[in-house]
C-alpha positions in Angstrom: 0.2 0.0 0.1 0.9 3.5 -0.6 1.4 5.8 2.3 2.1 9.6 2.0 5.2 11.5 1.9 3.7 13.0 5.0 4.9 10.4 6.9 7.2 8.9 5.3 9.5 11.5 5.1 9.3 11.5 9.0 12.5 9.5 11.1 11.5 7.3 14.0 12.4 9.1 17.6 15.9 8.7 18.6 14.7 7.7 22.0 12.4 5.0 20.6 14.7 3.5 19.0 17.0 3.3 22.0 14.2 2.0 23.4 13.6 -0.6 20.9 17.3 -2.2 21.9 16.1 -2.2 26.1 17.0 -6.0 26.5 15.4 -6.9 30.0 18.5 -6.5 31.7 19.5 -3.7 31.0 19.8 -0.5 32.6 17.1 2.0 31.0 17.9 5.5 31.7 16.1 6.4 28.3 12.4 7.6 28.8 11.6 10.0 30.8 8.5 8.0 32.8 8.5 8.7 36.6 8.9 5.6 38.8 6.6 7.4 41.3 3.1 6.1 42.5 0.4 8.2 41.2 -1.7 10.3 43.9 -3.9 7.8 45.3 -6.8 9.9 45.0 -6.3 9.9 41.0 -6.5 5.9 40.8 -9.6 6.1 42.7 -11.0 9.1 41.3 -10.9 7.1 37.7 -11.6 3.9 39.2 -15.0 5.7 40.5 -16.1 7.5 37.6 -15.7 4.7 35.2 -17.7 2.0 38.0 -20.4 5.0 38.4 -20.9 4.6 34.5 -18.8 8.2 33.5 -17.3 6.3 29.9 -19.6 8.4 27.4 -18.7 10.9 25.4 -17.5 13.9 27.4 -17.4 18.3 26.3 -15.1 18.4 23.6 -12.7 20.8 25.8 -12.8 18.7 28.5 -15.2 18.5 31.3 -16.2 22.0 33.0 -15.0 20.9 36.3 -11.6 20.1 35.3 -11.1 23.4 33.1 -12.5 24.8 36.8 -9.5 23.3 38.5 -6.7 24.1 36.0 -7.3 28.1 35.7 -7.4 27.8 39.6 -5.0 26.2 40.1 -3.0 28.3 37.3 -4.0 31.7 38.3 -1.0 32.5 39.9 0.4 33.2 36.7 -2.1 35.1 35.4 -5.6 36.4 34.7 -6.7 32.6 34.0 -10.4 31.3 33.1 -11.9 27.9 32.3 -12.5 29.5 28.8 -8.7 30.1 28.5 -8.2 25.9 29.1 -8.9 23.0 26.3 -8.2 19.1 28.4 -6.5 17.7 26.0 -5.8 13.9 25.2 -1.4 14.3 26.5 0.7 17.5 25.7 2.2 15.9 22.7 -1.3 16.0 21.1 -2.2 19.4 22.3 1.2 20.4 20.5 0.4 18.8 17.3 -3.2 20.5 17.7 -1.6 23.6 17.8 0.7 23.2 15.1 -1.8 22.2 12.6 -4.5 25.0 13.4 -1.7 27.5 13.3 0.6 27.0 10.6 0.7 27.0 6.9 2.6 25.6 4.3 5.8 27.3 4.2 5.4 28.2 7.3 8.9 28.6 9.3 8.8 27.7 13.1 12.0 28.0 14.9 12.7 25.0 17.4 15.5 25.2 20.1 17.8 22.7 19.1 18.4 20.7 21.8 15.2 20.3 21.7 12.3 17.4 21.9 11.8 15.0 19.8 8.5 16.2 18.1 8.9 19.5 17.2 10.2 19.4 13.7 8.3 16.2 12.8 5.0 18.6 14.3 5.7 21.7 11.8 6.1 18.7 8.8 3.3 17.6 9.5 2.0 21.0 8.8 3.7 21.4 5.5 5.4 24.1 7.8 9.5 24.4 7.9 11.1 24.2 10.9 14.1 26.7 11.8 16.5 24.8 14.8 17.8 27.7 17.0 20.8 27.4 19.4 20.8 27.0 22.9 23.3 28.9 25.0 26.2 26.3 26.2 25.6 25.4 30.5 22.5 27.2 31.1 20.5 26.3 28.0 18.6 29.4 27.1 17.5 30.5 24.2 20.2 32.2 22.0 18.3 35.5 22.1 20.6 37.0 18.7 20.5 33.4 17.5 16.7 33.7 17.3 17.2 37.1 15.6 19.1 36.3 12.9 17.0 33.2 12.2 14.0 34.8 11.3 12.4 36.1 7.9 8.9 37.3 6.8 7.6 33.4 6.9 8.4 33.0 11.0 5.3 32.7 12.5 5.7 30.9 15.7 8.9 30.2 18.5 8.7 27.1 20.3 10.1 27.7 23.9 10.3 24.9 26.3 10.5 25.5 29.7 12.0 23.4 32.3 13.8 21.9 28.9 13.5 17.9 27.7 15.9 17.1 26.8 19.1 20.1 29.1 16.7 20.4 32.0 17.2 24.4 31.7 14.7 26.5 33.3 13.4 30.6 31.2 15.2 33.1 33.4 12.8 35.9 33.4 14.9 38.3 31.3 14.9 35.3 28.1 11.3 35.6 28.5 10.3 38.7 28.2 13.0 39.3 25.3 11.8 36.3 23.7 8.0 37.9 24.2 9.5 41.6 22.8 10.4 39.7 19.3 7.1 38.3 19.1 5.3 41.9 19.8 7.5 43.7 17.6 7.4 40.5 14.5 3.9 39.4 14.7 5.3 35.8 16.1 3.6 33.3 18.2 5.2 31.9 21.1 4.2 28.4 21.8 5.8 27.2 25.1 5.7 23.9 26.5 5.6 23.7 29.9 4.7 20.0 30.7 7.7 19.6 33.3 6.8 23.1 35.1 6.2 21.3 38.5 9.7 20.3 38.6 12.1 23.1 39.6 15.1 22.9 41.9 16.5 26.0 42.1 15.1 29.5 41.2 11.9 29.5 39.6 8.8 28.5 36.9 8.6 31.5 34.4 5.8 30.9 32.6 3.7 32.5 29.4 0.4 32.0 30.7 0.4 35.7 31.4 0.7 36.5 27.7 -1.6 34.6 26.2 -1.6 38.2 24.0 1.3 36.7 22.2 1.7 32.7 23.5 0.0 29.5 24.2 0.7 27.5 26.7 1.0 23.5 26.7 0.7 21.2 29.6 -0.1 18.0 31.3 -0.7 15.8 33.8 1.1 12.5 32.5 4.6 13.8 34.6 3.3 15.7 37.3 1.0 12.8 38.3 3.4 10.3 36.8 0.2 8.8 34.7 1.8 8.6 31.6 0.1 5.8 30.1 -3.1 8.2 31.2 -1.9 10.6 28.0 -3.7 13.5 29.7 -2.8 17.1 28.8 -4.1 20.6 28.6 -3.4 23.9 26.6 -4.3 27.9 27.8 -4.8 30.3 25.1 -6.9 33.5 24.3 -10.6 32.8 24.6 -10.2 34.7 21.0 -8.4 31.3 19.7 -10.0 28.7 22.2 -13.0 28.1 19.8 -9.9 27.3 16.8 -8.2 24.8 18.8 -11.9 22.9 20.2 -12.8 22.4 16.4 -9.2 20.7 15.7 -9.7 18.6 18.9 -13.1 17.2 17.6 -10.9 15.7 14.8 -8.4 14.8 16.7 -9.8 12.4 19.2 -14.3 14.1 19.8 -13.4 14.6 22.8 -10.8 13.7 25.9 -10.6 10.0 28.2 -13.8 11.0 30.3 -12.8 8.0 33.6 -9.2 9.7 33.2 -10.3 13.5 33.1 -12.0 12.6 37.2 -9.7 10.9 38.3 -7.1 13.9 37.5 -10.0 16.2 39.4 -9.9 14.3 42.5 -6.6 14.2 42.4 -5.9 18.0 42.3 -6.8 19.1 45.7 -3.9 16.8 47.4 -1.2 18.0 44.6 0.6 20.1 46.1 2.3 17.4 49.3 2.7 14.6 46.7 4.5 17.5 44.4 6.7 18.4 46.8 7.6 15.0 47.6 8.3 13.9 44.0 10.6 17.1 44.0 12.9 15.9 47.4 13.5 12.8 45.4 14.5 14.0 42.1 16.1 16.7 43.3 18.2 14.1 45.0 18.4 12.0 42.3 19.4 14.7 40.6 22.3 16.0 42.8 23.4 11.4 43.0 24.0 11.0 38.7 25.3 15.2 38.4 27.8 14.1 40.8 28.7 10.6 39.5 28.8 12.1 35.7 31.6 15.1 36.9 34.2 12.6 38.0 34.2 10.4 34.6 37.6 11.9 32.6 36.1 13.5 29.4 32.6 14.4 30.8 30.9 17.2 32.1 27.4 18.1 33.6 26.0 21.7 35.0 23.3 20.0 37.5 20.1 20.8 36.1 18.1 23.4 37.4 14.5 21.4 36.0 13.1 18.7 34.3 14.8 15.6 35.3 16.9 14.8 32.7 20.8 15.2 33.0 22.6 16.1 29.4 26.4 15.9 30.2 28.8 16.8 27.0 31.9 14.4 26.5 35.1 15.7 24.7 35.7 12.2 23.0 35.9 11.9 19.1 32.7 9.5 18.8 28.8 10.3 17.6 26.5 10.8 19.8 24.6 7.6 18.6 27.7 5.8 18.4 28.5 6.4 22.2 24.9 5.7 22.6 25.3 2.2 21.2 28.3 1.5 22.5 26.8 1.7 26.2 23.7 0.2 24.9 26.0 -3.3 24.0 26.9 -3.0 27.8 23.7 -2.5 29.1 22.7 1.0 29.5 20.0 2.6 27.6 20.3 6.3 27.2 19.7 8.7 24.2 22.3 10.5 22.2 22.1 14.3 22.1 22.1 14.3 18.0 18.1 12.9 18.5 17.6 17.0 20.1 19.2 18.7 17.0 22.3 19.7 15.9 23.2 21.2 18.5 22.8 18.2 21.0 25.6 16.4 18.9 28.8 16.0 21.4 25.9 15.3 24.0 24.0 12.2 25.9 20.7 12.5 27.8 20.0 10.2 30.6 16.7 10.1 32.9 17.0 10.6 36.4 13.2 9.2 37.0 14.2 5.8 37.9 16.0 4.7 41.8 19.4 5.6 43.2 20.6 1.6 41.9 19.7 2.3 38.3 21.5 5.6 38.1 24.7 3.9 40.1 24.3 1.0 37.6 24.4 3.3 34.7 26.9 5.3 35.8 29.3 2.6 36.8 28.9 1.5 32.6 29.2 4.6 31.5 32.8 5.4 33.7 33.7 1.9 32.4 32.8 2.7 28.4 34.1 6.2 29.1 37.1 4.9 30.0 37.6 2.3 27.6 37.1 4.8 24.8 39.3 7.4 25.8 
């Protein structure tokens, strides 16, 4: 059967390629999937909803109670109401729906490099043109000068991630202000991926939810509540464009998962203590993996301020894909930096959403392989 040029030109994610290599005895630090149990209220809420018969179609934009609860929680960032919120089947779906709704053929979209693996394909699937921009070394901020140099009359959108997957970088207020100035001056939309906003270890999360005049924000519950398999997210946008996103979502899925929405809703009042514990756990793991990496000759990392990824650099003359393959052969699964764009080369990504035993075992393998190659 013939497949479309649209999808045949898209490569499979480098993350998934490495995941498929994982044997049963491998140390898998490749996927960003929290190993914590979800809030008990979420499990009970979803189960109770399903048992009560709440298994039918729901509103395309999500159940009103959950939209209200999300707006209330995030009102700390701006004047947000339920009309600014649409519940989506995953943050990834929200990103796709926004791109499909706002990008025309030939439109250019600036995407971070290194940046999450789906930004480029989403632009291409909308027949747009992805254009990489650099992140600064060390703190991984969007390079404002580089962004300005890449803007053309065809530029329609700038994608920003904070905290960042894969780098763990956290946006500063100064960088946000500079990005918003560019967006206003040039009539460009900012697509802010804030899925990891719950996991900031130093400083603060700087959200674009107070700039819905020029920004659309994506967030999600999958990482926040350790329910990655539920595929639950949301987007936050100005009410003037929300009908467009709701129309797109109807044609994608009709409505998000009804029982799962009730589970998320039940957990919302109990989220703060749950996340406080999660941050404590991940901060300790961040410190462990950073200290282990920094004693390996030829490797280095500035401890990431957010998310749960370590993105160390190395000085060996070997492509990151080959180095990741060498590690996989020795039983350690990670992701090559090149999977995240041109400027990800010379790095590896490790997820520390795994327990200390796996982190130590993985770093033992890393140390052995790097010593052999050097």
